[in-house]
C-alpha positions as CSV (number, residue, x, y, z in Angstrom):
1,M,24.0,-16.3,-8.4
2,S,21.0,-14.4,-7.1
3,T,20.2,-14.1,-3.4
4,I,16.7,-14.4,-1.9
5,L,16.6,-10.6,-1.6
6,D,17.3,-10.4,-5.4
7,K,14.3,-12.7,-6.0
8,I,12.1,-10.7,-3.7
9,L,13.0,-7.5,-5.3
10,G,12.4,-8.9,-8.8
11,A,9.0,-10.2,-7.8
12,K,8.0,-6.9,-6.2
13,R,9.3,-5.0,-9.2
14,D,7.0,-7.2,-11.4
15,E,4.1,-6.6,-9.1
16,V,4.5,-2.8,-9.3
17,I,4.7,-2.9,-13.1
18,A,1.5,-4.9,-13.2
19,A,-0.3,-2.6,-10.8
20,K,0.7,0.5,-12.7
21,A,-0.6,-1.1,-15.9
22,A,-3.9,-2.1,-14.3
23,R,-4.8,1.4,-13.0
24,S,-3.8,4.8,-14.0
25,F,-2.4,7.3,-11.6
26,A,-5.6,9.5,-12.2
27,Q,-7.7,6.6,-11.0
28,V,-5.6,6.1,-7.9
29,D,-5.6,9.8,-7.2
30,A,-9.4,10.1,-7.6
31,D,-9.9,7.2,-5.2
32,A,-7.6,8.7,-2.6
33,K,-9.5,12.0,-2.8
34,Q,-12.8,10.2,-2.1
35,A,-11.4,8.1,0.7
36,G,-12.5,8.7,4.3
37,R,-10.4,10.5,6.9
38,V,-7.2,8.8,7.9
39,R,-6.8,7.7,11.5
40,G,-3.7,8.6,13.5
41,L,-1.2,5.7,14.0
42,T,-0.4,6.7,17.6
43,A,-4.1,6.8,18.6
44,A,-4.7,3.5,17.0
45,L,-1.8,1.8,18.8
46,T,-2.6,3.3,22.2
47,R,-6.4,2.7,22.1
48,A,-7.8,0.1,24.4
49,P,-8.5,-3.3,22.7
50,G,-12.0,-3.5,21.3
51,Q,-12.5,0.3,20.9
52,P,-12.9,1.7,17.4
């Protein structure tokens, strides 16, 4: 008998396999290198609402 957690893990496992098949690591790596600068989590959480 499988639990809901087993079903979730199975579905996520299938999603990861499909995502890996759709794009190569080299493609993901190239996109990451061209991405903009990351924002700090602490700053984003403490910033006043409505401010970028």
